[in-house]
N, C-alpha and C positions, 0 to 999 in steps of 0.2 A: 236565536240565541243563546248564546253562552254565558253563564252564569256559575260564578262562587258565592255558595250559600253561606252566608251567618258572617259576611264579611263586609265590616262598613266603618267607617272613622268613629275615632275615641272623640267625644264631646271635649274639646276645649278651644283655649282664647286663642290659641296659637294652633292655629291648623295645620301647620306643617309638620310638629309634635303630633298634631290629634290624628293625621292621615297615618303618620309613619306607625304611631304606635296601634290604631285598626288594621294594620298588613302585619305587624308585629304577632299579635292577638290570632289572627288568623290563619297564621305558620303557625302555632304553638311553641312562640319564642318569650320565654317567661324574663322579660326583660319591664321591670318594671318604671312609671311613666318620671320617678325622680331619677334614677341608673340614666335612661334616654334623655334628661330635657340637660342634664350635668353632662355625662359621658359628650355628649356632644354639643358643650360648651355655652346652649341653648339659654339653660337657666342663668348664666352670669352675662348674657347682652344686656345692653340696654340703647338705643336708639329716638335719637328724639329729632322732629323737625322744629323750625322754626316758629311755624306756627300749634306745634303740636297735633300736626294733621293726623288722620288716623293710618297714613300711609306706613306712619315709623316703624312700624310692628316689622313688614314684609319688603322696604326698601332698603334694603342693605345685600353687601356680597356674601352669600351664601353656601360657598363652596366649601367651607370647610367643615359643615354639618354634615358632607357626604363621608368626607373623610375621614371625620372622628367615630361617624358611624359604623364603620367598618370594626373596631373595637369593640364595640357592644356585642357582635355577632351575627350581624346581615350585611347584607352588601347591594348596590343598587345597579343599576341600569337603565339605559334611558335614552331620550331625545331632548334637545334644547336648542331653542332658535327663537330668532326675535324676524317678526314681520317685515323689515325691510329688506333682511336678504331676498337676495335674487330668487333664489332655491328653495325659497317659503312652502310654495306649495308643495314641492316634494318632502320637505322637513315633516309636512301636515300627514302627510302619506304615510313618510315612515315612523311616526308614532303610531299612527294605526295601528301598523302591521306589527309594533313594536309590542302594541298591547293585546292585539290577537293570538301572538303568538305566547305572550306571558301567563294570559289565561289560560289557555287550552296546554300550558304547564302546571296547571293549578297555583300561579305565583300571582298576586294580587298587587294592581298599579296604585298610581297616585299623581296627578296634575295639577295645572292651574287654572284658575278662573273657568273652572267647566261650568259657572255660574257668577257668583259674583268674585273679586279679585281676592279669593281665599283658595286653600288647596282643597283639593276632593279626592276622596279613595275612589278608584274606577275598579269595579268588581264584572263587570261581564261589557260585553258587548253583542249586536244585532246585526248582522252583515248579510242584507237580502242579495246584492250580488257584490261584485268588484268596486263598482263606483257608489255604492247607497250601504248607507249601515250608520251607527253611533256610539258612544261610551255610555254606560249605565252607572252612576254615581251616586256617593254616599256624602253629606259634608254640610259646611252649614247652612242652615234653610232646609236642609233636607235631608235629616239623620237616616231616616230608612230606605234612602234612595231614589232615583230620580233620571229619566231618561225615554229614548235614546237623545242625545245632542249627536248631531251629524258630524262627523271626523274634521271634516271641511271647513267648521266653525273654529274648531279650536288655535289657539292665539289670534285670530280675526276680531281683534279688540281694540280700544284706544289706546293700554298700555303696552298690547302687541309683543306679547311676551308667550311661546310656547315651550310647555316644560311637563313631560311624563315619563315617570320613571316605575320598574317594576320592580321588587323588596324580596331578594333571596336569603336563606339561611348562609350564614359565614362560620368563619372560626374566628372567635372571641380573641383576644388580646389577655394578657392579664392585667388582672383590676388595677396594680399599682401603674402599668403603663398607661391604663384607660384613664387616670384621675388627674397623673402627671400632665397629661399631651390635653386632656379638656381643661386642666387651669391655665395651663402656659397659653392655651387660644384665648381665654379668658381676658389675661393679664394684657395681651398682646390686642386685643380689641378694643380695651377699653384705654390704652396709651396711644394707637394707632387709629386715629378714624380715617385720616385720609387712605389706607388701605382696605377697608371694610365699608366704608361710608362711602355716601354719594353728597354731590353740594344740596348744602342749604340743610344737613342733618349732622347730628352729633351724638358720640357715642361716649363712654363711662361716664366720669362726674360730669365732662362737659354736657353732656347730655342731660343730666341732671341741672345743671346751671340754665341750657336752655327752656326745660319746661319749668323752670321757677320764673326767670324772667318773662319768658309769655304769658305766666299768669299772673304778674306784677302787674305789668303792662299792658293788659285787658286784650292777651293777643293770642289768648290759645284757645282753639277751635272746640266748639260743645262735644261734638262727637268724640271728635280727636280725643281729649282731654276723658271722658269716658273707655275708650278703646285702650287708650294706651296705657292707663291704670289698671284694665283688668290683666292684658298683656304681661305687664310686667311684675304684677304682683303674683301672678301665677307662677313665672318663671324664680322668682327670689321665693317662692316658698317650695319649688322644688329644687332650688339651688341648696338652703338648708337641708331639705331632704337627702338629695346626692350626698351631702357631705357626711348624714346621720348614717348610710349606705356606706360610705366607703370609709366609715371607721369600722364597721362590723366586717367590713371584707378584707380589709388588711391586718386585721387581726393585731391592732397595738402600734402598727408603724405609721409615725409621723401624727398622733393621737392626740399630741398636746396641742399643736398647731392647727389641728381638723377641728378640735373642741372650739377652739380660738374663732376661729371662722365662720363655725357652726351660729355661735353666738352673736357674729354680726350679721350674718345674713337672714336669723333670725327676727333680729330688730328691725332689718329693712322692711322684712313682709310684713310686720307689724304698723310703720308706720305707714306701709305703701297703701296696711288694709283700711287704715283711717281714712286715707284720699279716696279711698274706694265708695268709704259709707258715707263723704260730701259728696261724690260724684256717680253713683251707680248706673248701670248701664239704663239706656231707655233708647227703645228706637224711635221717639219723637225726637231725638238729638239729631241736631243739624252740621255736618263739617264748614257750613259756610257763615255758625253764628258764633261768634266770641262771647268767650263767656266775659259779664262783668267783673270790676274787681270791686270786693264787697267785704263781709265777714266771714264766708265761707269760702272763701278762694283765699283770703288772708291764713284763716286754719289749713288751708291746704298748702299753701308755702312751707307753713312752720313745720306742717310732716313733710314736706319732700326734704325739706333744709334737714330732718332730723336723719332719714332717709340717705341722701345725698352723706352724711356723717357715718353713718353706718357702712354704708358701702365704700367710704375711702379705709377706713378699717379693715373690712372684709378685703380688698382688693390688698393690704399688708397681709395680712394671715394668709391669704396664697401664695402669696411671694416667697411665706413661709414654709408651707407645705411642697411646692414645687422644689426648692430647696432638698428639704430632709429626704425626698424620694432620689 
């Protein structure tokens, strides 16, 4: 067995960001959560299914996250495949060999659905022979570690997606470039849902409308409501934090515009926090149960409408920042 000591995910609602942060911490790269979420654009993403399915936070096209991440001072390498590919078994083996190589070089990895449909840090491997062995991993439900998971099982699930990446130190872009490109993506994601989302999902202000309408009509999944709220609240908290850090890093550039945006995204987070108080996470919740229309759901709708209004103003402020930079 080969293992990277003290390598594990950073507990987060967004497991993708939590895994990247865990890898960055292991590599000793001093990147804050706010700078990570904001610099990759994830802090400003919102993606809602028509029934507020718990898949919303992960069921979108995430390629830009990898591209923007390189601005922060790290880089990726890895393997992506789908179960439908004719060479899927070969891709599973390629992912397995990739992990062994990276970990032998002292570089952490992370991948999709080593257990539940979330991301997990891969900190070790057990390779008894060429045809046997498995991954050791840390993530949702197994913070301190679990394994080995046979490498032939990776991606062989109902979802059928194989993702495995290694994380390496890289060269950071200047802060103005990082901020401008991240916010440009945020605006694009909000305005161009067909480019980044799948059928049945909505982004940006349309995402809020979808969320609100599902609650109003008694068509919001119980588990999905609680999970989406936790995820998007975490993101918007880090959006405000990213803007605050941007102010410090840019030393006065676009300060007025950044202050305005920070005010709006703080308001978004405050209102999503109210929704989280109404629908806190519960392991008893089911994604098959729909929330009833009642006083609680009506209060949540009111808070979501306020969050939407603040987000609309926030997006306008982001446009001003991009123009100023």
